[in-house]
C-alpha positions as CSV (number, residue, x, y, z in Angstrom):
1,M,-111.1,-46.3,302.8
2,C,-112.6,-46.8,306.3
3,E,-109.9,-49.4,307.2
4,R,-107.1,-47.2,306.0
5,L,-108.4,-44.3,308.1
6,H,-108.6,-46.5,311.1
7,E,-105.0,-47.6,310.5
8,L,-103.9,-44.0,310.2
9,R,-105.6,-43.2,313.5
10,G,-104.0,-46.1,315.2
11,G,-100.6,-45.2,313.9
12,L,-100.9,-41.6,315.1
13,Q,-102.0,-42.9,318.5
14,D,-98.9,-45.1,318.8
15,L,-96.7,-42.2,317.7
16,L,-98.2,-39.8,320.3
17,A,-98.0,-42.5,323.0
18,R,-94.2,-42.5,322.6
19,F,-93.8,-38.8,321.7
20,D,-91.6,-36.7,324.1
21,A,-91.2,-33.1,322.9
22,A,-88.1,-32.7,325.2
23,T,-86.2,-35.1,323.0
24,V,-86.8,-33.2,319.8
25,L,-84.2,-30.8,318.4
26,G,-85.2,-27.3,317.6
27,S,-84.7,-27.8,313.9
28,Q,-86.8,-31.0,314.0
29,A,-89.6,-29.2,316.0
30,T,-90.2,-26.7,313.2
31,A,-90.4,-29.5,310.6
32,L,-92.7,-31.6,312.8
33,L,-94.9,-28.5,313.5
34,T,-95.5,-28.1,309.8
35,D,-96.5,-31.8,309.4
36,A,-98.7,-31.6,312.5
37,A,-100.5,-28.5,311.1
38,A,-101.0,-30.2,307.7
39,I,-102.5,-33.2,309.4
40,E,-104.8,-31.0,311.5
41,A,-105.9,-29.2,308.4
42,M,-106.5,-32.4,306.4
43,A,-108.5,-33.8,309.4
44,A,-110.6,-30.7,309.5
45,T,-111.3,-30.9,305.8
46,L,-112.3,-34.6,306.1
47,K,-114.5,-33.9,309.1
48,A,-116.4,-31.1,307.3
49,R,-116.9,-33.3,304.2
50,L,-118.2,-36.1,306.3
51,A,-120.6,-33.6,308.0
52,L,-122.0,-32.7,304.6
53,R,-122.5,-36.3,303.8
54,I,-124.2,-37.0,307.1
55,E,-126.5,-34.0,306.3
56,E,-127.2,-35.3,302.8
57,C,-128.2,-38.8,303.8
58,G,-129.9,-37.8,307.0
59,A,-127.8,-40.1,309.2
60,Y,-128.0,-37.5,312.0
61,R,-131.7,-38.4,312.6
62,R,-130.7,-41.8,314.1
63,G,-129.4,-40.1,317.2
64,G,-132.4,-37.8,317.6
65,D,-130.5,-34.6,316.5
66,R,-132.2,-31.8,314.7
67,S,-129.4,-31.3,312.2
68,A,-126.1,-32.7,311.0
69,A,-124.3,-29.7,312.5
70,E,-125.9,-30.5,315.9
71,Y,-124.9,-34.1,315.6
72,V,-121.3,-33.4,314.6
73,A,-120.9,-30.8,317.3
74,R,-122.2,-33.2,320.0
75,T,-120.1,-36.1,318.6
76,T,-116.8,-34.1,318.3
77,G,-117.1,-31.7,321.2
78,A,-117.2,-28.7,318.9
79,S,-119.7,-25.8,318.9
80,T,-122.6,-26.0,316.5
81,G,-121.6,-22.6,315.1
82,S,-118.1,-23.7,314.2
83,V,-119.4,-26.9,312.5
84,I,-121.9,-24.8,310.4
85,D,-119.0,-22.6,309.3
86,A,-116.9,-25.6,308.4
87,M,-119.7,-27.2,306.4
88,R,-120.3,-23.9,304.6
89,T,-116.7,-23.8,303.6
90,A,-116.7,-27.4,302.4
91,S,-119.9,-26.8,300.4
92,R,-118.1,-24.1,298.4
93,L,-115.1,-26.2,297.4
94,G,-116.9,-28.1,294.7
95,S,-116.8,-25.0,292.4
96,L,-113.3,-24.0,293.5
97,P,-110.9,-26.7,292.2
98,E,-107.7,-24.9,293.1
99,V,-108.8,-24.3,296.7
100,D,-110.2,-27.8,296.9
101,S,-106.9,-29.3,296.0
102,A,-105.1,-27.1,298.6
103,T,-107.4,-28.2,301.4
104,R,-106.9,-31.9,300.5
105,R,-103.2,-31.4,300.8
106,G,-103.5,-29.8,304.2
107,E,-102.1,-26.4,303.0
108,L,-104.9,-24.3,304.5
109,S,-106.1,-24.0,308.0
110,E,-109.9,-23.9,308.7
111,R,-109.8,-20.1,309.0
112,Q,-107.7,-19.6,305.9
113,A,-110.0,-21.9,303.9
114,A,-113.1,-20.1,305.2
115,A,-111.7,-16.6,304.2
116,I,-110.6,-17.8,300.7
117,T,-113.7,-19.6,299.8
118,D,-115.9,-16.7,301.0
119,A,-114.1,-14.4,298.5
120,A,-113.3,-16.9,295.7
121,R,-117.0,-18.0,295.4
122,L,-117.7,-14.5,294.1
123,A,-114.5,-14.2,292.1
124,P,-113.3,-17.7,291.1
125,D,-110.5,-16.3,289.0
126,T,-108.8,-15.1,292.1
127,Q,-108.2,-18.6,293.6
128,G,-104.5,-18.8,292.7
129,H,-103.8,-15.3,293.9
130,L,-105.5,-15.9,297.2
131,L,-103.7,-19.1,297.7
132,E,-100.4,-17.4,297.1
133,T,-101.4,-14.7,299.6
134,A,-102.2,-17.4,302.2
135,R,-98.7,-18.8,301.8
136,R,-96.8,-15.6,302.4
137,S,-99.1,-13.6,304.7
138,P,-100.4,-14.0,308.2
139,L,-104.1,-14.9,308.7
140,K,-105.1,-11.3,309.6
141,E,-103.6,-9.9,306.3
142,L,-105.2,-12.7,304.3
143,Q,-108.6,-12.0,305.8
144,A,-108.3,-8.3,305.0
145,H,-107.2,-9.1,301.5
146,C,-110.1,-11.5,301.0
147,A,-112.5,-8.8,302.4
148,R,-111.3,-6.4,299.7
149,V,-111.8,-9.0,296.9
150,K,-115.3,-9.7,298.2
151,A,-116.1,-6.0,298.5
152,A,-115.4,-5.6,294.8
153,H,-118.1,-8.1,293.9
154,V,-120.9,-7.3,296.3
155,D,-123.4,-4.4,296.6
156,L,-121.7,-2.5,299.5
157,E,-124.7,-0.2,300.0
158,A,-127.1,-3.1,300.3
159,R,-124.7,-4.9,302.7
160,R,-124.5,-1.8,304.8
161,R,-128.3,-1.6,305.1
162,R,-128.5,-5.3,305.9
163,I,-125.9,-5.2,308.6
164,H,-127.5,-2.0,310.1
165,A,-130.9,-3.7,310.2
166,G,-129.4,-6.6,312.1
167,R,-127.3,-4.5,314.5
168,Y,-127.4,-5.5,318.2
169,V,-125.7,-5.4,321.6
170,R,-126.3,-8.4,323.8
171,S,-125.4,-9.3,327.3
172,Y,-125.0,-12.8,328.6
173,E,-123.2,-14.9,331.3
174,D,-120.7,-17.6,330.3
175,S,-120.1,-20.9,332.1
176,D,-117.5,-19.2,334.4
177,G,-120.1,-16.8,335.7
178,A,-118.6,-13.8,333.9
179,G,-120.7,-11.2,332.2
180,N,-120.2,-10.6,328.5
181,L,-121.2,-8.0,325.9
182,H,-121.4,-8.9,322.2
183,V,-121.7,-6.0,319.8
184,R,-122.4,-6.4,316.1
185,G,-122.9,-3.6,313.5
186,N,-121.3,-1.9,310.6
187,P,-117.5,-1.5,310.8
188,E,-117.6,2.3,310.6
189,D,-119.8,2.4,313.6
190,I,-117.6,0.0,315.6
191,A,-114.5,2.0,314.6
192,V,-116.0,5.2,316.0
193,M,-117.0,3.5,319.2
194,W,-113.6,1.9,319.5
195,A,-111.8,5.2,319.0
196,S,-113.6,6.6,322.1
197,I,-112.9,3.5,324.1
198,A,-109.2,3.6,323.1
199,A,-108.8,7.2,324.1
200,E,-110.3,6.6,327.6
201,R,-108.2,3.4,327.9
202,D,-105.1,5.5,327.5
203,V,-106.2,7.7,330.4
204,V,-106.9,4.6,332.6
205,F,-103.5,3.2,331.6
206,N,-101.6,6.3,332.6
207,Q,-103.4,6.5,335.9
208,A,-102.5,2.8,336.6
209,R,-98.9,3.4,335.6
210,R,-98.5,6.3,338.0
211,S,-99.8,4.2,340.8
212,G,-97.5,1.3,340.0
213,Q,-100.2,-1.1,338.7
214,T,-99.8,-3.2,335.6
215,E,-102.7,-5.0,333.9
216,S,-103.5,-6.1,330.4
217,P,-104.7,-3.7,327.7
218,G,-108.0,-5.6,327.7
219,A,-108.5,-4.9,331.4
220,Y,-107.9,-1.2,330.8
221,G,-110.3,-1.3,327.9
222,F,-113.0,-2.8,330.1
223,D,-112.5,0.0,332.7
224,A,-112.6,2.6,329.9
225,L,-115.9,1.3,328.6
226,K,-117.3,1.2,332.1
227,N,-116.2,4.9,332.6
228,I,-117.9,5.9,329.4
229,C,-121.1,4.1,330.1
230,S,-121.3,5.5,333.7
231,G,-120.6,9.0,332.7
232,Q,-117.1,9.1,334.3
233,A,-115.0,9.2,331.2
234,Q,-112.0,11.5,331.7
235,A,-110.6,11.7,328.1
236,K,-111.0,15.3,327.0
237,A,-110.6,14.5,323.3
238,P,-110.1,11.3,321.5
239,G,-106.4,10.5,321.2
240,H,-107.0,7.7,318.7
241,K,-108.1,8.4,315.1
242,V,-110.5,6.6,312.8
243,I,-108.6,6.4,309.5
244,V,-110.8,6.8,306.5
245,R,-109.1,5.9,303.2
246,V,-110.9,6.6,300.0
247,E,-110.0,7.0,296.3
248,L,-110.6,10.5,295.0
249,D,-112.6,9.2,292.1
250,T,-114.7,7.0,294.4
251,L,-115.6,9.8,296.7
252,L,-116.6,12.1,293.8
253,R,-118.5,9.4,291.9
254,G,-120.3,7.9,294.9
255,W,-119.4,4.3,294.4
256,P,-116.1,2.3,294.0
257,A,-115.1,0.9,290.7
258,E,-113.1,-2.4,290.7
259,G,-109.7,-1.9,292.2
260,E,-110.5,1.3,294.0
261,T,-110.3,1.7,297.7
262,C,-113.0,2.8,300.1
263,E,-112.2,1.8,303.7
264,V,-112.8,2.7,307.3
265,A,-110.2,1.4,309.8
266,G,-108.9,-1.0,307.0
267,V,-112.3,-2.5,306.3
268,P,-114.0,-2.0,302.9
269,V,-117.3,0.0,303.3
270,A,-119.9,1.7,301.2
271,V,-119.3,5.2,300.1
272,S,-122.3,6.3,302.1
273,A,-120.6,5.2,305.2
274,V,-117.6,7.4,304.4
275,E,-119.8,10.3,303.6
276,E,-121.7,9.8,306.9
277,I,-118.5,9.5,309.0
278,L,-116.9,12.5,307.4
279,G,-120.1,14.4,308.1
280,L,-119.4,14.0,311.8
281,G,-116.5,16.4,311.4
282,S,-114.9,15.0,314.6
283,T,-111.3,15.7,315.6
284,F,-110.7,11.9,315.9
285,L,-111.4,11.3,312.2
286,T,-108.6,11.4,309.6
287,A,-109.3,10.8,305.9
288,V,-106.6,9.9,303.6
289,I,-107.2,10.6,299.9
290,T,-105.5,8.4,297.3
291,K,-105.5,8.0,293.5
292,A,-104.2,4.8,291.9
293,E,-102.5,3.9,295.2
294,Q,-100.7,7.3,295.4
295,L,-101.3,9.5,298.4
296,L,-102.7,12.8,297.4
297,G,-103.2,14.2,300.9
298,V,-105.1,14.2,304.1
299,L,-108.6,15.6,304.0
300,H,-109.6,18.6,306.0
301,F,-113.2,18.6,307.2
302,G,-113.8,22.4,307.4
303,R,-115.0,24.5,304.5
304,A,-112.0,26.8,304.6
305,P,-108.5,25.3,303.8
306,T,-106.0,24.8,306.5
307,A,-103.1,27.3,306.8
308,R,-100.8,24.9,305.0
309,Q,-103.3,24.4,302.2
310,Q,-103.8,28.2,301.9
311,T,-100.1,28.7,301.6
312,G,-99.8,26.1,298.9
313,L,-102.7,27.7,297.0
314,E,-101.0,31.2,297.2
315,W,-97.8,29.7,295.9
316,L,-99.5,27.8,293.1
317,Y,-101.8,30.8,292.1
318,P,-100.0,34.1,292.5
319,S,-102.8,35.3,290.2
320,C,-106.2,34.1,289.1
321,A,-106.1,30.5,287.8
322,V,-107.8,31.5,284.6
323,A,-105.3,31.6,281.7
324,G,-104.8,35.2,280.5
325,C,-106.1,36.7,283.7
326,S,-103.5,38.6,285.7
327,A,-105.7,39.7,288.6
328,S,-104.0,39.1,291.9
329,A,-106.0,41.1,294.4
330,R,-108.8,39.7,296.4
331,L,-108.5,36.2,295.0
332,Q,-111.2,33.9,296.2
333,R,-110.9,30.2,297.1
334,D,-113.0,27.9,294.9
335,H,-114.0,24.3,295.4
336,R,-114.1,22.5,292.0
337,V,-116.7,20.2,293.5
338,D,-119.2,22.1,295.8
339,W,-118.2,21.7,299.4
340,A,-121.9,21.2,300.3
341,D,-121.7,18.0,298.3
342,T,-118.5,16.6,299.9
343,H,-118.1,18.3,303.3
344,V,-114.3,18.0,302.9
345,T,-111.6,20.3,301.6
346,I,-109.0,18.7,299.3
347,F,-106.1,20.7,298.2
348,E,-106.1,19.1,294.8
349,L,-109.6,20.3,294.2
350,L,-109.0,24.0,295.2
351,D,-108.3,26.9,292.9
352,L,-107.9,30.7,293.4
353,L,-110.1,32.8,291.2
354,C,-110.6,36.6,290.9
355,P,-114.1,37.8,291.9
356,F,-115.1,38.2,288.2
357,H,-114.3,34.7,287.1
358,H,-115.5,33.2,290.4
359,G,-118.8,34.9,289.8
360,L,-119.0,33.4,286.2
361,K,-118.3,29.9,287.6
362,T,-120.8,30.2,290.5
363,R,-123.7,31.9,288.7
364,E,-123.4,30.9,285.1
365,G,-121.7,27.5,285.1
366,W,-118.3,28.4,283.6
367,R,-115.4,26.1,284.7
368,L,-111.7,25.6,284.5
369,V,-110.6,22.6,282.3
370,E,-109.0,19.7,284.2
371,G,-105.5,20.2,285.5
372,T,-103.5,22.3,287.9
373,G,-102.3,25.9,287.7
374,K,-103.2,28.4,285.0
375,R,-105.6,26.9,282.5
376,E,-108.4,27.6,280.1
377,F,-111.8,28.8,281.4
378,V,-114.7,27.4,279.4
379,P,-118.4,28.2,279.2
380,P,-121.2,25.7,279.8
381,P,-122.1,23.7,276.7
382,S,-125.2,25.9,276.0
383,K,-123.0,29.0,275.8
384,A,-120.1,27.5,273.8
385,P,-119.3,29.4,270.6
386,A,-120.9,27.9,267.4
387,G,-118.7,25.1,266.1
388,G,-116.6,25.1,269.3
389,T,-116.4,22.6,272.1
390,A,-116.1,23.0,275.8
391,A,-113.3,20.9,277.2
């Protein structure tokens, strides 16, 4: 095996010594790129597996290194962190045969393999699906999809507490002498911070454009953060929104069932994170409510419905929502789920009731049966007629 690997290395060296990209046709370049990427992926897989072996047999100690990762990093010119990540990915492949085969064939880049193994170790039956996603989707979409798969198999509330406990912002200088900030925390907190930075960045960009200056978005973002931290921010109101997407059932239940969505800025989060972020009631937060992938509406954060919601209610309920009640005067808005519990107003969870029936619901626990429009009004179980049932 060692001799064959040396031969492969020598053959590749000879090929590269004679290689001139200018002589390659465009159609050939795309095919060669695919081969080169596969070779790179296979080499990365081989390197990670060898690193695990070096750790297992303790060969790294011969060079005085503290760990196999440190030895491999020093030997290959990589960072210790990247080697640790690669070794972690390789260690998971033993229990994931489909992914293991794909890495041996060079079908997955290091980052693709890392994302898939991180999700598939919790849900091995998703291996084929994740591999197919990797074939047809860019890396960012694959990572997002893997995050959703992983979120369905972990305790999101516990993860949120763990990440919060380890939150930090650090300052350091790099080898070029530049200052750097590294921030780590829960995604909902980062999303709120970024919305403010993005809003101020737009102000900085517009000022630069008027003066004829052109710089990168990253440069404008740096200036925006500097303005915010120095108290010189000029954005009057955030122009960027944090999009909260949550299943109606998830929000009402308090936790997501498998297949349900609970995300902030496209990242799966705990329901408590959504509840907290909605509680801010800020103008730069927008919550999209869905049910089985269907859009039901956009949440309103005030207790009273918006003008459009009120118009819809009046159209749907020209009279009291209780079947058999024709009262149409002084109808009162009613939240099926107490607003104090959700802090959001959802059109699909609003009814119009006459004062009498609204009082029965509020004080004595009567309720409308599930549905929309005119429907039955039933008493609480303790007051149901003998032999009857409350729907």
